[in-house]
Backbone atoms as SQL, in Angstrom:
CREATE TABLE atoms (id INTEGER PRIMARY KEY, chain TEXT, resi INTEGER, resn TEXT, atom TEXT, x REAL, y REAL, z REAL);
INSERT INTO atoms VALUES
  (1, 'A', 1, 'UNK', 'N', 105.945, 102.092, 98.182),
  (2, 'A', 1, 'UNK', 'CA', 105.546, 101.105, 98.920),
  (3, 'A', 1, 'UNK', 'C', 106.513, 100.046, 99.416),
  (4, 'A', 2, 'UNK', 'N', 107.239, 99.829, 98.305),
  (5, 'A', 2, 'UNK', 'CA', 108.322, 98.607, 98.394),
  (6, 'A', 2, 'UNK', 'C', 109.085, 98.677, 99.597),
  (7, 'A', 3, 'UNK', 'N', 109.437, 100.038, 100.050),
  (8, 'A', 3, 'UNK', 'CA', 110.197, 100.280, 101.177),
  (9, 'A', 3, 'UNK', 'C', 109.567, 99.835, 102.531),
  (10, 'A', 4, 'UNK', 'N', 108.469, 99.852, 102.433),
  (11, 'A', 4, 'UNK', 'CA', 107.598, 99.250, 103.844),
  (12, 'A', 4, 'UNK', 'C', 107.774, 97.844, 104.149),
  (13, 'A', 5, 'UNK', 'N', 108.067, 97.038, 103.159),
  (14, 'A', 5, 'UNK', 'CA', 108.268, 95.659, 103.233),
  (15, 'A', 5, 'UNK', 'C', 107.240, 94.985, 103.438),
  (16, 'A', 6, 'UNK', 'N', 107.227, 93.608, 103.592),
  (17, 'A', 6, 'UNK', 'CA', 106.215, 92.954, 103.976),
  (18, 'A', 6, 'UNK', 'C', 105.313, 92.632, 102.268),
  (19, 'A', 7, 'UNK', 'N', 104.118, 92.659, 102.394),
  (20, 'A', 7, 'UNK', 'CA', 103.393, 92.317, 100.882),
  (21, 'A', 7, 'UNK', 'C', 103.116, 94.055, 100.487),
  (22, 'A', 8, 'UNK', 'N', 103.940, 94.710, 100.942),
  (23, 'A', 8, 'UNK', 'CA', 103.597, 96.195, 100.326),
  (24, 'A', 8, 'UNK', 'C', 104.399, 96.391, 99.047),
  (25, 'A', 9, 'UNK', 'N', 103.847, 96.565, 97.870),
  (26, 'A', 9, 'UNK', 'CA', 104.663, 96.540, 96.567),
  (27, 'A', 9, 'UNK', 'C', 104.056, 97.871, 95.914),
  (28, 'A', 10, 'UNK', 'N', 104.772, 98.400, 94.939),
  (29, 'A', 10, 'UNK', 'CA', 104.438, 99.466, 94.070),
  (30, 'A', 10, 'UNK', 'C', 104.777, 100.896, 94.469),
  (31, 'A', 11, 'UNK', 'N', 104.220, 101.798, 93.998),
  (32, 'A', 11, 'UNK', 'CA', 104.606, 103.197, 94.219),
  (33, 'A', 11, 'UNK', 'C', 103.226, 104.083, 94.896),
  (34, 'A', 12, 'UNK', 'N', 103.475, 104.894, 95.920),
  (35, 'A', 12, 'UNK', 'CA', 102.489, 105.467, 96.678),
  (36, 'A', 12, 'UNK', 'C', 103.041, 106.889, 96.637),
  (37, 'A', 13, 'UNK', 'N', 102.211, 108.009, 96.981),
  (38, 'A', 13, 'UNK', 'CA', 102.724, 109.381, 97.264),
  (39, 'A', 13, 'UNK', 'C', 102.991, 109.510, 98.646),
  (40, 'A', 14, 'UNK', 'N', 103.619, 110.457, 98.931),
  (41, 'A', 14, 'UNK', 'CA', 104.273, 111.027, 100.511),
  (42, 'A', 14, 'UNK', 'C', 103.065, 111.134, 101.352),
  (43, 'A', 15, 'UNK', 'N', 101.963, 111.678, 100.918),
  (44, 'A', 15, 'UNK', 'CA', 100.693, 111.836, 101.615),
  (45, 'A', 15, 'UNK', 'C', 99.565, 110.756, 101.170),
  (46, 'A', 16, 'UNK', 'N', 98.787, 110.580, 102.171),
  (47, 'A', 16, 'UNK', 'CA', 97.631, 109.760, 102.102),
  (48, 'A', 16, 'UNK', 'C', 96.825, 109.999, 101.014),
  (49, 'A', 17, 'UNK', 'N', 96.143, 109.368, 100.344),
  (50, 'A', 17, 'UNK', 'CA', 94.993, 109.614, 99.381),
  (51, 'A', 17, 'UNK', 'C', 93.854, 109.842, 99.888),
  (52, 'A', 18, 'UNK', 'N', 93.628, 108.950, 101.046),
  (53, 'A', 18, 'UNK', 'CA', 92.392, 109.195, 101.857),
  (54, 'A', 18, 'UNK', 'C', 92.733, 109.158, 103.406),
  (55, 'A', 19, 'UNK', 'N', 91.819, 109.570, 104.141),
  (56, 'A', 19, 'UNK', 'CA', 92.057, 109.393, 105.614),
  (57, 'A', 19, 'UNK', 'C', 90.446, 108.899, 106.298),
  (58, 'A', 20, 'UNK', 'N', 90.705, 107.724, 106.942),
  (59, 'A', 20, 'UNK', 'CA', 89.317, 107.289, 107.221),
  (60, 'A', 20, 'UNK', 'C', 89.427, 107.298, 108.984),
  (61, 'A', 21, 'UNK', 'N', 88.438, 107.887, 109.663),
  (62, 'A', 21, 'UNK', 'CA', 88.404, 107.872, 111.065),
  (63, 'A', 21, 'UNK', 'C', 87.208, 107.078, 111.704),
  (64, 'A', 22, 'UNK', 'N', 87.730, 106.047, 112.365),
  (65, 'A', 22, 'UNK', 'CA', 86.781, 105.110, 113.082),
  (66, 'A', 22, 'UNK', 'C', 86.487, 105.570, 114.414),
  (67, 'A', 23, 'UNK', 'N', 85.215, 105.887, 114.777),
  (68, 'A', 23, 'UNK', 'CA', 84.890, 106.017, 116.060),
  (69, 'A', 23, 'UNK', 'C', 84.685, 105.015, 117.226),
  (70, 'A', 24, 'UNK', 'N', 84.490, 103.878, 116.681),
  (71, 'A', 24, 'UNK', 'CA', 84.286, 102.908, 117.556),
  (72, 'A', 24, 'UNK', 'C', 85.020, 101.458, 116.835),
  (73, 'A', 25, 'UNK', 'N', 84.960, 100.327, 117.410),
  (74, 'A', 25, 'UNK', 'CA', 85.728, 99.364, 117.020),
  (75, 'A', 25, 'UNK', 'C', 84.754, 98.370, 116.045),
  (76, 'A', 26, 'UNK', 'N', 85.282, 97.622, 115.261),
  (77, 'A', 26, 'UNK', 'CA', 84.738, 96.939, 114.087),
  (78, 'A', 26, 'UNK', 'C', 85.292, 95.513, 114.303),
  (79, 'A', 27, 'UNK', 'N', 84.346, 94.305, 114.369),
  (80, 'A', 27, 'UNK', 'CA', 84.963, 93.143, 114.315),
  (81, 'A', 27, 'UNK', 'C', 85.443, 92.803, 113.032),
  (82, 'A', 28, 'UNK', 'N', 85.060, 93.203, 111.884),
  (83, 'A', 28, 'UNK', 'CA', 85.371, 92.976, 110.639),
  (84, 'A', 28, 'UNK', 'C', 85.203, 94.328, 109.764),
  (85, 'A', 29, 'UNK', 'N', 86.338, 94.672, 109.098),
  (86, 'A', 29, 'UNK', 'CA', 86.081, 95.752, 108.036),
  (87, 'A', 29, 'UNK', 'C', 86.810, 95.608, 106.765),
  (88, 'A', 30, 'UNK', 'N', 86.495, 95.868, 105.615),
  (89, 'A', 30, 'UNK', 'CA', 87.205, 95.695, 104.427),
  (90, 'A', 30, 'UNK', 'C', 87.114, 97.096, 103.828),
  (91, 'A', 31, 'UNK', 'N', 88.489, 97.465, 103.327),
  (92, 'A', 31, 'UNK', 'CA', 88.533, 98.788, 102.374),
  (93, 'A', 31, 'UNK', 'C', 89.047, 98.201, 101.134),
  (94, 'A', 32, 'UNK', 'N', 88.295, 98.716, 99.953),
  (95, 'A', 32, 'UNK', 'CA', 88.629, 98.066, 98.596),
  (96, 'A', 32, 'UNK', 'C', 88.468, 99.401, 97.738),
  (97, 'A', 33, 'UNK', 'N', 89.295, 99.253, 96.462),
  (98, 'A', 33, 'UNK', 'CA', 89.563, 100.177, 95.506),
  (99, 'A', 33, 'UNK', 'C', 88.506, 99.930, 94.345),
  (100, 'A', 34, 'UNK', 'N', 87.644, 100.779, 93.904),
  (101, 'A', 34, 'UNK', 'CA', 86.918, 100.236, 92.767),
  (102, 'A', 34, 'UNK', 'C', 87.500, 101.117, 91.528),
  (103, 'A', 35, 'UNK', 'N', 87.299, 100.575, 90.348),
  (104, 'A', 35, 'UNK', 'CA', 87.534, 101.261, 89.094),
  (105, 'A', 35, 'UNK', 'C', 89.008, 101.736, 89.014),
  (106, 'A', 36, 'UNK', 'N', 89.883, 100.815, 89.534),
  (107, 'A', 36, 'UNK', 'CA', 91.301, 101.310, 89.676),
  (108, 'A', 36, 'UNK', 'C', 92.155, 100.461, 88.553),
  (109, 'A', 37, 'UNK', 'N', 91.718, 99.315, 87.963),
  (110, 'A', 37, 'UNK', 'CA', 92.626, 98.506, 87.145),
  (111, 'A', 37, 'UNK', 'C', 93.434, 97.658, 87.718),
  (112, 'A', 38, 'UNK', 'N', 94.043, 96.826, 86.832),
  (113, 'A', 38, 'UNK', 'CA', 95.020, 95.898, 87.338),
  (114, 'A', 38, 'UNK', 'C', 96.349, 96.479, 87.857),
  (115, 'A', 39, 'UNK', 'N', 96.433, 97.761, 87.652),
  (116, 'A', 39, 'UNK', 'CA', 97.972, 98.265, 88.114),
  (117, 'A', 39, 'UNK', 'C', 97.944, 98.716, 89.752),
  (118, 'A', 40, 'UNK', 'N', 96.920, 98.604, 90.227),
  (119, 'A', 40, 'UNK', 'CA', 96.629, 99.337, 91.559),
  (120, 'A', 40, 'UNK', 'C', 97.215, 98.713, 92.607),
  (121, 'A', 41, 'UNK', 'N', 97.842, 99.352, 93.607),
  (122, 'A', 41, 'UNK', 'CA', 98.225, 99.014, 94.882),
  (123, 'A', 41, 'UNK', 'C', 97.553, 99.820, 96.061),
  (124, 'A', 42, 'UNK', 'N', 97.063, 99.098, 97.368),
  (125, 'A', 42, 'UNK', 'CA', 96.523, 99.773, 98.439),
  (126, 'A', 42, 'UNK', 'C', 97.256, 99.580, 99.705),
  (127, 'A', 43, 'UNK', 'N', 97.545, 100.583, 100.282),
  (128, 'A', 43, 'UNK', 'CA', 98.351, 100.679, 101.678),
  (129, 'A', 43, 'UNK', 'C', 97.485, 101.201, 102.591),
  (130, 'A', 44, 'UNK', 'N', 97.329, 100.562, 103.693),
  (131, 'A', 44, 'UNK', 'CA', 96.475, 101.275, 104.816),
  (132, 'A', 44, 'UNK', 'C', 97.336, 101.232, 106.156),
  (133, 'A', 45, 'UNK', 'N', 97.722, 102.348, 106.931),
  (134, 'A', 45, 'UNK', 'CA', 98.424, 102.413, 107.926),
  (135, 'A', 45, 'UNK', 'C', 97.373, 102.452, 109.266),
  (136, 'A', 46, 'UNK', 'N', 97.315, 101.637, 110.033),
  (137, 'A', 46, 'UNK', 'CA', 96.617, 101.673, 111.209),
  (138, 'A', 46, 'UNK', 'C', 96.909, 102.599, 112.270),
  (139, 'A', 47, 'UNK', 'N', 96.155, 103.018, 113.220),
  (140, 'A', 47, 'UNK', 'CA', 96.548, 103.761, 114.210),
  (141, 'A', 47, 'UNK', 'C', 97.568, 103.552, 115.029),
  (142, 'A', 48, 'UNK', 'N', 97.892, 102.070, 115.067),
  (143, 'A', 48, 'UNK', 'CA', 99.121, 101.724, 116.039),
  (144, 'A', 48, 'UNK', 'C', 100.275, 101.856, 115.026),
  (145, 'A', 49, 'UNK', 'N', 100.370, 102.235, 113.664),
  (146, 'A', 49, 'UNK', 'CA', 101.452, 102.193, 112.828),
  (147, 'A', 49, 'UNK', 'C', 101.828, 101.029, 112.110),
  (148, 'A', 50, 'UNK', 'N', 100.705, 100.137, 112.060),
  (149, 'A', 50, 'UNK', 'CA', 101.174, 98.794, 111.385),
  (150, 'A', 50, 'UNK', 'C', 100.704, 99.040, 109.854),
  (151, 'A', 51, 'UNK', 'N', 101.220, 98.265, 108.794),
  (152, 'A', 51, 'UNK', 'CA', 100.767, 98.625, 107.469),
  (153, 'A', 51, 'UNK', 'C', 100.246, 97.311, 107.080),
  (154, 'A', 52, 'UNK', 'N', 98.951, 97.690, 106.253),
  (155, 'A', 52, 'UNK', 'CA', 98.329, 96.533, 105.531),
  (156, 'A', 52, 'UNK', 'C', 98.375, 96.780, 104.083),
  (157, 'A', 53, 'UNK', 'N', 98.767, 95.797, 103.187),
  (158, 'A', 53, 'UNK', 'CA', 98.978, 96.121, 101.948),
  (159, 'A', 53, 'UNK', 'C', 98.478, 95.068, 100.955),
  (160, 'A', 54, 'UNK', 'N', 98.070, 95.479, 99.678),
  (161, 'A', 54, 'UNK', 'CA', 97.789, 94.554, 98.763),
  (162, 'A', 54, 'UNK', 'C', 97.850, 95.339, 97.408),
  (163, 'A', 55, 'UNK', 'N', 98.196, 94.409, 96.516),
  (164, 'A', 55, 'UNK', 'CA', 98.176, 94.937, 95.008),
  (165, 'A', 55, 'UNK', 'C', 97.062, 94.049, 94.373),
  (166, 'A', 56, 'UNK', 'N', 96.766, 94.626, 93.086),
  (167, 'A', 56, 'UNK', 'CA', 95.511, 94.185, 92.331),
  (168, 'A', 56, 'UNK', 'C', 95.887, 92.678, 91.751),
  (169, 'A', 57, 'UNK', 'N', 94.917, 91.963, 91.978),
  (170, 'A', 57, 'UNK', 'CA', 94.867, 90.456, 91.647),
  (171, 'A', 57, 'UNK', 'C', 93.476, 90.259, 90.921),
  (172, 'A', 58, 'UNK', 'N', 93.313, 90.066, 89.761),
  (173, 'A', 58, 'UNK', 'CA', 91.938, 89.893, 88.851),
  (174, 'A', 58, 'UNK', 'C', 91.071, 91.245, 89.199),
  (175, 'A', 59, 'UNK', 'N', 91.823, 92.419, 89.163),
  (176, 'A', 59, 'UNK', 'CA', 90.889, 93.603, 89.322),
  (177, 'A', 59, 'UNK', 'C', 90.579, 93.786, 90.748),
  (178, 'A', 60, 'UNK', 'N', 90.863, 92.862, 91.670),
  (179, 'A', 60, 'UNK', 'CA', 90.423, 93.101, 93.124),
  (180, 'A', 60, 'UNK', 'C', 91.602, 93.695, 94.021),
  (181, 'A', 61, 'UNK', 'N', 91.421, 94.795, 94.467),
  (182, 'A', 61, 'UNK', 'CA', 92.476, 95.589, 95.285),
  (183, 'A', 61, 'UNK', 'C', 91.699, 95.871, 96.548),
  (184, 'A', 62, 'UNK', 'N', 91.936, 95.039, 97.566),
  (185, 'A', 62, 'UNK', 'CA', 91.244, 95.079, 98.872),
  (186, 'A', 62, 'UNK', 'C', 92.156, 94.749, 100.232),
  (187, 'A', 63, 'UNK', 'N', 91.719, 95.330, 101.098),
  (188, 'A', 63, 'UNK', 'CA', 92.433, 94.885, 102.488),
  (189, 'A', 63, 'UNK', 'C', 91.159, 94.721, 103.458),
  (190, 'A', 64, 'UNK', 'N', 91.385, 93.574, 104.004),
  (191, 'A', 64, 'UNK', 'CA', 90.261, 93.318, 105.071),
  (192, 'A', 64, 'UNK', 'C', 90.919, 92.487, 106.300),
  (193, 'A', 65, 'UNK', 'N', 90.315, 92.625, 107.385),
  (194, 'A', 65, 'UNK', 'CA', 90.889, 92.232, 108.542),
  (195, 'A', 65, 'UNK', 'C', 89.819, 92.142, 109.591),
  (196, 'A', 66, 'UNK', 'N', 90.088, 91.170, 110.615),
  (197, 'A', 66, 'UNK', 'CA', 89.049, 91.279, 112.057),
  (198, 'A', 66, 'UNK', 'C', 89.679, 92.391, 112.738),
  (199, 'A', 67, 'UNK', 'N', 88.878, 92.780, 113.715),
  (200, 'A', 67, 'UNK', 'CA', 89.224, 93.770, 114.607),
  (201, 'A', 67, 'UNK', 'C', 89.965, 94.958, 114.163),
  (202, 'A', 68, 'UNK', 'N', 89.106, 96.008, 113.857),
  (203, 'A', 68, 'UNK', 'CA', 89.715, 97.360, 113.701),
  (204, 'A', 68, 'UNK', 'C', 89.516, 98.214, 114.675),
  (205, 'A', 69, 'UNK', 'N', 90.407, 98.819, 115.259),
  (206, 'A', 69, 'UNK', 'CA', 90.351, 99.720, 116.452),
  (207, 'A', 69, 'UNK', 'C', 89.937, 101.089, 116.101),
  (208, 'A', 70, 'UNK', 'N', 89.270, 101.765, 117.069),
  (209, 'A', 70, 'UNK', 'CA', 89.050, 103.046, 116.640),
  (210, 'A', 70, 'UNK', 'C', 90.397, 103.923, 116.500),
  (211, 'A', 71, 'UNK', 'N', 90.084, 105.053, 115.712),
  (212, 'A', 71, 'UNK', 'CA', 91.372, 105.822, 115.422),
  (213, 'A', 71, 'UNK', 'C', 91.387, 106.363, 113.992),
  (214, 'A', 72, 'UNK', 'N', 92.592, 106.765, 113.413),
  (215, 'A', 72, 'UNK', 'CA', 92.767, 107.393, 112.185),
  (216, 'A', 72, 'UNK', 'C', 93.442, 106.476, 111.309),
  (217, 'A', 73, 'UNK', 'N', 92.921, 105.905, 110.240),
  (218, 'A', 73, 'UNK', 'CA', 93.643, 105.105, 109.410),
  (219, 'A', 73, 'UNK', 'C', 94.006, 105.982, 108.056),
  (220, 'A', 74, 'UNK', 'N', 95.358, 106.033, 107.721),
  (221, 'A', 74, 'UNK', 'CA', 95.554, 106.550, 106.703),
  (222, 'A', 74, 'UNK', 'C', 95.707, 105.740, 105.416),
  (223, 'A', 75, 'UNK', 'N', 95.303, 106.040, 104.176),
  (224, 'A', 75, 'UNK', 'CA', 95.110, 104.959, 102.852),
  (225, 'A', 75, 'UNK', 'C', 95.623, 105.583, 101.926),
  (226, 'A', 76, 'UNK', 'N', 96.776, 104.979, 101.296),
  (227, 'A', 76, 'UNK', 'CA', 97.355, 105.372, 99.975),
  (228, 'A', 76, 'UNK', 'C', 96.715, 104.250, 98.877),
  (229, 'A', 77, 'UNK', 'N', 96.474, 104.970, 97.809),
  (230, 'A', 77, 'UNK', 'CA', 96.210, 104.272, 96.683),
  (231, 'A', 77, 'UNK', 'C', 97.175, 104.419, 95.637),
  (232, 'A', 78, 'UNK', 'N', 97.847, 103.752, 95.077),
  (233, 'A', 78, 'UNK', 'CA', 99.011, 103.887, 94.272),
  (234, 'A', 78, 'UNK', 'C', 99.156, 102.760, 93.081),
  (235, 'A', 79, 'UNK', 'N', 100.143, 102.807, 92.501),
  (236, 'A', 79, 'UNK', 'CA', 100.361, 102.066, 91.286),
  (237, 'A', 79, 'UNK', 'C', 101.427, 101.185, 91.290),
  (238, 'A', 80, 'UNK', 'N', 101.454, 100.029, 90.577),
  (239, 'A', 80, 'UNK', 'CA', 102.443, 99.001, 90.432),
  (240, 'A', 80, 'UNK', 'C', 103.479, 99.864, 89.665),
  (241, 'A', 81, 'UNK', 'N', 103.272, 100.394, 88.563),
  (242, 'A', 81, 'UNK', 'CA', 104.061, 101.396, 87.710),
  (243, 'A', 81, 'UNK', 'C', 104.382, 102.831, 88.369),
  (244, 'A', 82, 'UNK', 'N', 105.699, 103.092, 88.224),
  (245, 'A', 82, 'UNK', 'CA', 106.042, 104.607, 88.673),
  (246, 'A', 82, 'UNK', 'C', 105.175, 105.676, 87.940),
  (247, 'A', 83, 'UNK', 'N', 104.840, 106.738, 88.601),
  (248, 'A', 83, 'UNK', 'CA', 104.275, 107.834, 88.151),
  (249, 'A', 83, 'UNK', 'C', 102.920, 107.862, 87.328),
  (250, 'A', 84, 'UNK', 'N', 102.295, 106.566, 87.600),
  (251, 'A', 84, 'UNK', 'CA', 101.070, 106.147, 86.971),
  (252, 'A', 84, 'UNK', 'C', 99.934, 106.844, 87.901),
  (253, 'A', 85, 'UNK', 'N', 99.084, 107.167, 87.125),
  (254, 'A', 85, 'UNK', 'CA', 97.697, 107.728, 87.776),
  (255, 'A', 85, 'UNK', 'C', 96.540, 107.082, 87.225),
  (256, 'A', 86, 'UNK', 'N', 95.334, 107.166, 88.196),
  (257, 'A', 86, 'UNK', 'CA', 93.988, 106.802, 87.563),
  (258, 'A', 86, 'UNK', 'C', 93.079, 107.145, 88.415),
  (259, 'A', 87, 'UNK', 'N', 91.852, 107.332, 87.863),
  (260, 'A', 87, 'UNK', 'CA', 90.611, 107.579, 88.678),
  (261, 'A', 87, 'UNK', 'C', 90.343, 106.229, 89.534),
  (262, 'A', 88, 'UNK', 'N', 89.734, 106.440, 90.812),
  (263, 'A', 88, 'UNK', 'CA', 89.405, 105.260, 91.633),
  (264, 'A', 88, 'UNK', 'C', 88.421, 105.735, 92.557),
  (265, 'A', 89, 'UNK', 'N', 87.760, 104.895, 93.295),
  (266, 'A', 89, 'UNK', 'CA', 86.909, 105.188, 94.230),
  (267, 'A', 89, 'UNK', 'C', 87.017, 104.166, 95.321),
  (268, 'A', 90, 'UNK', 'N', 87.284, 104.620, 96.629),
  (269, 'A', 90, 'UNK', 'CA', 87.437, 103.877, 97.625),
  (270, 'A', 90, 'UNK', 'C', 86.096, 103.223, 98.448),
  (271, 'A', 91, 'UNK', 'N', 86.183, 102.123, 98.749),
  (272, 'A', 91, 'UNK', 'CA', 84.763, 101.589, 99.364),
  (273, 'A', 91, 'UNK', 'C', 85.147, 101.068, 100.592),
  (274, 'A', 92, 'UNK', 'N', 84.250, 101.108, 101.610),
  (275, 'A', 92, 'UNK', 'CA', 84.472, 100.379, 103.007),
  (276, 'A', 92, 'UNK', 'C', 83.340, 99.742, 103.230),
  (277, 'A', 93, 'UNK', 'N', 83.373, 98.552, 103.957),
  (278, 'A', 93, 'UNK', 'CA', 82.295, 97.596, 103.908),
  (279, 'A', 93, 'UNK', 'C', 82.575, 96.974, 105.395),
  (280, 'A', 94, 'UNK', 'N', 81.502, 96.707, 106.049),
  (281, 'A', 94, 'UNK', 'CA', 81.488, 95.777, 107.287),
  (282, 'A', 94, 'UNK', 'C', 81.024, 94.256, 106.773),
  (283, 'A', 95, 'UNK', 'N', 80.705, 94.262, 105.591),
  (284, 'A', 95, 'UNK', 'CA', 80.256, 92.716, 105.132),
  (285, 'A', 95, 'UNK', 'C', 81.193, 92.427, 104.006),
  (286, 'A', 96, 'UNK', 'N', 81.533, 91.279, 104.096),
  (287, 'A', 96, 'UNK', 'CA', 82.589, 90.476, 103.377),
  (288, 'A', 96, 'UNK', 'C', 81.911, 90.664, 101.839),
  (289, 'A', 97, 'UNK', 'N', 82.698, 91.188, 100.650),
  (290, 'A', 97, 'UNK', 'CA', 82.086, 91.467, 99.385),
  (291, 'A', 97, 'UNK', 'C', 82.043, 90.264, 98.710),
  (292, 'A', 98, 'UNK', 'N', 81.104, 89.759, 97.996),
  (293, 'A', 98, 'UNK', 'CA', 81.123, 88.619, 97.215),
  (294, 'A', 98, 'UNK', 'C', 81.269, 89.004, 95.661),
  (295, 'A', 99, 'UNK', 'N', 82.301, 88.440, 95.062),
  (296, 'A', 99, 'UNK', 'CA', 82.342, 88.583, 93.514),
  (297, 'A', 99, 'UNK', 'C', 81.844, 87.451, 92.668);
């Protein structure tokens, strides 16, 4: 993920971990990783080829933004440490999560 630049850090596989298809646009959407631990990184490639990235901070691994256009979103869940694997659950919400 480091080679993508910007806020992308950590290690991800060559193929996406998840693929999300949106059939309509959303004013707000949040993708988040549950049960991943403090070493997780999340990378989302938009249909336009833009990357949204985050790494775990206080066990929160999430990408959120206004306006998500219809299309295919490729999602990678990776790790800050090379070759680390862990179980996780990908969550998607139209409502801002409160912790």
